[in-house]
C-alpha positions in Angstrom: 75.6 104.6 76.0 72.1 105.6 75.3 72.1 108.5 77.8 75.3 109.9 76.2 74.3 108.9 72.7 77.6 107.2 72.2 78.2 104.4 69.7 80.8 101.8 70.2 81.5 101.7 66.5 81.9 105.5 66.1 84.6 107.4 68.0 83.3 110.7 66.7 80.1 110.0 68.7 82.1 111.0 71.8 82.3 114.6 70.6 84.2 116.9 72.9 84.4 115.6 76.4 85.3 117.4 79.6 88.3 116.2 81.6 87.7 113.5 84.1 87.8 115.9 87.0 85.2 118.1 85.2 83.1 115.1 84.3 82.9 114.0 87.9 81.5 117.4 88.8 79.3 118.0 85.7 77.8 114.5 85.5 77.5 114.0 89.3 73.7 113.6 89.3 73.7 111.0 86.5 76.5 109.1 88.1 74.7 109.2 91.5 71.5 107.8 89.8 73.5 105.1 88.0 75.3 104.1 91.2 72.0 103.8 93.1 70.3 101.9 90.3 73.1 99.3 89.8 74.2 99.2 93.5 77.8 100.4 92.7 79.9 103.2 94.2 80.0 106.5 92.3 83.7 106.0 91.8 83.0 102.6 90.1 80.5 104.3 87.8 83.0 107.0 86.9 85.6 104.3 86.2 83.2 102.4 83.9 82.5 105.7 82.1 86.3 106.2 81.7 86.7 102.7 80.3 83.8 103.2 77.9 85.3 106.4 76.6 88.7 104.7 76.2 87.1 101.7 74.4 85.2 103.9 72.0 88.2 106.3 71.3 90.7 103.5 71.0 89.1 100.0 70.7 92.4 98.1 70.8 94.0 98.6 74.2 97.3 97.3 73.1 97.7 100.5 71.0 97.1 102.8 73.9 100.0 104.3 75.9 100.1 103.2 79.6 99.5 106.7 80.8 96.2 107.2 78.8 94.1 105.0 81.0 93.1 107.2 83.9 92.2 104.6 86.5 92.6 104.2 90.2 95.2 101.5 89.7 97.7 103.9 88.0 100.0 103.6 91.0 100.1 99.8 90.4 101.7 100.3 87.0 103.8 103.3 87.9 107.0 101.3 88.3 106.2 98.7 85.7 107.6 98.4 82.2 106.6 96.6 79.0 108.0 93.0 78.7 111.5 93.2 77.1 111.4 92.0 73.5 114.1 89.3 74.3 111.6 87.6 76.7 108.6 87.5 74.2 109.1 83.8 73.5 107.9 81.2 76.0 111.3 79.5 76.2 113.2 82.7 77.0 110.5 83.9 79.4 110.5 80.5 81.2 114.3 80.8 81.7 114.0 84.3 83.1 111.2 83.7 85.6 110.3 85.3 87.8 110.0 88.6 85.9 108.7 91.4 88.1 106.9 94.7 87.3 105.4 94.0 83.8 102.5 96.0 82.4 99.7 93.8 81.3 96.2 94.5 79.8 93.2 92.6 81.1 91.7 90.5 78.3 89.0 88.6 80.1 87.8 88.2 83.7 86.5 84.8 84.8 85.5 83.1 88.1 89.1 81.8 88.7 91.0 84.9 87.7 91.8 87.1 84.7 93.5 86.5 81.4 96.1 89.2 80.6 98.1 90.2 77.6 101.6 91.0 78.9 103.4 91.1 75.5 104.4 87.4 75.3 103.4 84.8 72.7 100.2 83.9 74.6 98.1 85.6 77.2 98.7 84.8 80.8 96.5 83.7 83.6 96.4 85.8 86.7 94.9 83.4 89.2 92.5 84.9 91.8 94.7 83.5 94.6 97.6 85.7 93.3 95.7 89.0 93.2 96.9 90.3 96.5 94.9 93.4 97.5 93.2 93.7 94.1 89.7 92.2 94.0 88.7 90.2 91.0 85.5 92.2 90.7 87.5 95.5 90.3 89.3 94.3 87.2 87.9 95.4 83.8 88.6 94.3 80.3 91.1 96.7 78.8 92.5 97.8 82.2 96.2 98.0 82.5 97.7 96.5 85.6 101.2 95.7 86.9 102.0 92.0 87.2 104.8 89.6 88.2 105.3 86.6 85.9 106.0 83.8 88.2 106.2 80.9 85.8 105.4 79.7 82.3 103.6 76.4 81.8 104.7 74.0 79.0 101.2 73.7 77.6 99.2 76.5 76.0 
């Protein structure tokens, strides 16, 4: 944030940004230095920059369109849809389970999994044992992912 002089509270601090493809080229040296300093891949640094830009430009990820997040997991949500409104209540969702191919937004990442907002009454827990090929460390708050809702517990 300091290097780019961006402010989390001021979307206008972003100014006019190049496209992601142009950023990858134009900011290559800075990205390479950050990757070396923090021991991450350059692609991971670019993804963090993308998420910072999205967080500053649109702080509430629920208001973003699914296609605005330019991440490597875009193929994981390509065939997913928003939770149908008739399944928003816990009771209706419980009756319909399993519900496949729902778009969810990562709310928090913890040791045992990730909490996701899938459009229901409460957030859901995506347990680390159910992540499949996705690594827990690759999930970021605000990231949209495709999920399958396998069940609804009776407690909150």
